C-alpha positions in Angstrom: 0.0 0.0 0.0 1.3 3.4 -0.9 2.2 5.9 1.8 -0.4 8.7 1.9 0.8 12.3 2.1 -1.5 15.3 2.6 -0.2 18.5 1.0 -1.6 21.7 2.7 -0.6 24.4 0.2 -2.5 27.3 -1.5 0.0 27.8 -4.4 -1.6 25.8 -7.2 1.7 25.4 -9.2 3.8 24.3 -6.3 1.0 22.0 -5.1 0.9 20.3 -8.5 4.7 20.0 -8.5 4.8 18.4 -5.1 2.0 16.0 -6.0 3.7 15.0 -9.2 7.0 14.3 -7.6 5.4 12.4 -4.7 3.6 10.2 -7.2 6.8 9.6 -9.2 8.5 8.5 -6.0 5.8 6.0 -5.0 3.6 8.0 -2.7 -0.1 8.7 -2.9 -0.9 12.4 -2.3 -4.0 14.5 -1.8 -4.1 18.3 -1.6 -6.1 21.0 0.3 -5.6 24.7 0.2 -5.6 25.8 3.9 -5.7 24.6 7.5 -9.5 24.6 7.7 -9.8 22.3 4.7 -7.0 20.1 6.2 -8.9 19.6 9.4 -12.0 18.4 7.5 -9.8 16.1 5.4 -8.3 14.5 8.5 -11.8 13.9 9.8 -12.5 11.7 6.8 -9.2 10.1 5.8 -5.9 9.0 7.3 -2.5 10.0 6.3 1.1 9.1 7.1 2.6 12.6 6.9 1.7 16.2 6.1 3.5 18.8 4.1 2.3 22.2 5.3 2.8 25.8 4.0 2.6 28.6 6.5 1.1 31.6 4.7 -2.4 30.5 3.6 -5.8 32.1 3.6 -8.6 31.1 6.1 -6.2 29.3 8.4 -2.5 29.6 8.2 0.0 26.7 8.7 1.1 27.7 12.2 -2.4 27.7 13.5 -3.2 24.4 11.9 0.0 22.9 13.2 -1.0 23.8 16.8 -4.3 22.0 16.2 -2.5 19.1 14.7 -0.1 18.7 17.6 -3.0 18.7 20.1 -5.5 16.5 18.2 -3.1 14.2 16.2 0.2 14.1 18.1 1.1 10.8 16.4 1.0 12.4 12.9 4.4 13.7 11.6 4.5 16.9 9.6 7.0 19.3 8.1 6.7 22.9 7.0 7.6 24.1 3.4 7.5 27.9 3.5 9.0 31.2 2.4 9.1 32.2 6.1 12.9 32.0 6.8 13.5 34.1 9.8 15.1 32.2 12.7 12.2 33.0 15.0 9.8 31.5 12.5 11.9 28.3 12.2 12.1 27.9 16.0 8.4 28.6 16.4 7.5 26.0 13.8 9.7 23.4 15.5 8.2 24.2 18.9 4.8 23.5 17.4 6.1 19.9 16.8 7.2 20.0 13.2 9.6 17.2 12.2 11.4 19.5 9.7 11.3 23.0 8.4 12.2 23.7 4.7 12.6 27.2 3.3 11.4 28.0 -0.2 12.9 27.8 -2.8 14.0 24.2 -2.2 15.2 21.1 -4.1 12.3 18.7 -4.6 14.6 15.6 -4.4 15.9 16.8 -1.0 12.3 17.2 0.1 11.5 13.6 -0.9 14.5 12.4 1.1 13.5 14.4 4.1 10.0 12.9 4.0 11.4 9.4 3.8 13.7 10.1 6.8 10.8 11.4 8.9 8.7 8.3 8.0 11.6 6.1 8.9 12.0 7.8 12.3 8.3 7.5 13.0 7.9 3.9 11.9 5.4 2.2 14.3 6.9 0.0 17.0 5.8 -3.6 17.6 3.7 -3.0 20.7 2.9 -6.5 21.7 3.9 -7.3 25.3 5.3 -3.9 26.4 8.0 -3.8 29.1 7.6 -1.2 31.8 10.7 0.7 32.9 10.8 2.3 36.4 11.9 5.9 36.0 12.2 7.2 39.6 8.6 7.3 40.7 7.3 7.1 37.2 6.6 4.1 34.9 7.6 4.2 31.3 6.4 1.8 28.7 8.4 2.6 25.5 6.6 0.0 23.4 3.1 1.1 24.2 4.1 4.8 24.3 2.9 5.5 27.8 4.3 7.3 30.8 2.6 7.2 34.2 3.6 10.1 36.4 1.8 9.9 39.8 -1.8 8.9 38.9 -1.7 10.4 35.5 -1.0 8.3 32.4 0.4 10.3 29.5 0.6 9.2 25.9 3.9 9.8 24.1 4.7 10.3 20.5 7.0 7.8 18.8 9.8 10.3 18.9 9.3 11.3 22.6 9.4 7.6 23.5 12.4 6.9 21.4 14.4 9.8 22.9 13.4 9.0 26.5 14.4 5.3 25.9 17.7 6.4 24.4 18.5 8.5 27.4 17.5 5.7 29.8 19.6 3.1 28.0 22.7 5.2 28.6 22.1 5.3 32.3 23.9 8.2 34.1 26.2 8.8 31.2 26.6 12.2 29.4 25.3 11.7 25.9 26.7 14.0 23.2 24.1 15.9 21.1 25.8 14.6 18.0 25.3 11.0 19.1 21.6 11.6 19.8 21.1 13.3 16.4 22.9 10.5 14.6 20.9 7.8 16.3 17.4 9.3 16.3 17.4 12.0 13.6 19.9 10.6 11.2 21.0 14.2 10.5 23.1 16.8 12.4 22.0 20.1 10.8 20.7 23.2 12.5 17.0 22.2 12.2 17.5 18.8 13.6 19.4 20.3 16.6 16.6 22.7 17.3 14.1 19.8 17.0 16.1 17.8 19.6 15.9 20.8 22.0 12.1 21.0 21.5 11.7 17.3 22.3 13.9 17.5 25.4 11.7 20.4 26.6 8.6 18.2 26.0 9.9 15.3 28.0 10.9 17.6 30.8 7.3 18.9 30.9 5.9 15.3 30.9 8.2 14.4 33.9 7.7 17.8 35.7 5.6 16.3 38.5 8.2 13.6 39.3 11.0 15.2 41.3 13.1 12.0 41.2 13.8 12.3 37.5 15.5 15.1 35.6 17.3 15.7 32.3 20.6 17.6 32.9 21.9 19.8 30.1 25.6 20.4 29.5 25.6 23.5 27.3 27.1 22.8 23.9 27.8 19.1 24.8 24.8 17.0 25.5 22.3 15.6 28.0 22.3 13.2 30.9 19.2 11.5 32.5 19.4 11.7 36.3 17.4 9.5 38.6 17.4 10.3 42.3 16.3 8.2 45.3 13.0 9.5 46.7 
């Protein structure tokens, strides 16, 4: 079965180009023209990944991405936009984007980035999950759950993968470059900012457990610290 991609782009020519290249590379694609139409499309059909423009009428890409991260946190997406200021890039990544590509761009590079995102978000085999004790919290990486106190929280694939990677290295300091190579398969600026966003997300998920923390060593990497209660 072909991987389904939803293109959220109001530029007709660019939308047609993206659709044509995706088809040539073995994907099935559908297209809508703004965030409002994308919401309706997701209510009726399922997709593996979304390509989202930012500047669109009715509902822009940033607004739609905020909705997407809240209602469909398991669904990966990337921005393809002319908005190239650093604050726009960081804002897009904080919204949960897996990548941020500035127009004009190379279509072959876009296809490779889509494939890499899909590879990173490949579903895990969740039969018979193993629960890991993280301080006072319980973490099930296979079933994507984290129980902190009495609250069960559902993780994304990437959040679970990153937390498991930190746990597997015990009390060791892990270099940023090693994490990016293992989980992002890239070490560029955007991947680095994405890593920082996911570290922040995990810290928020664990905020109510004072026995667990993620220590940052500026410019070097991270260490998972587990304390006795």
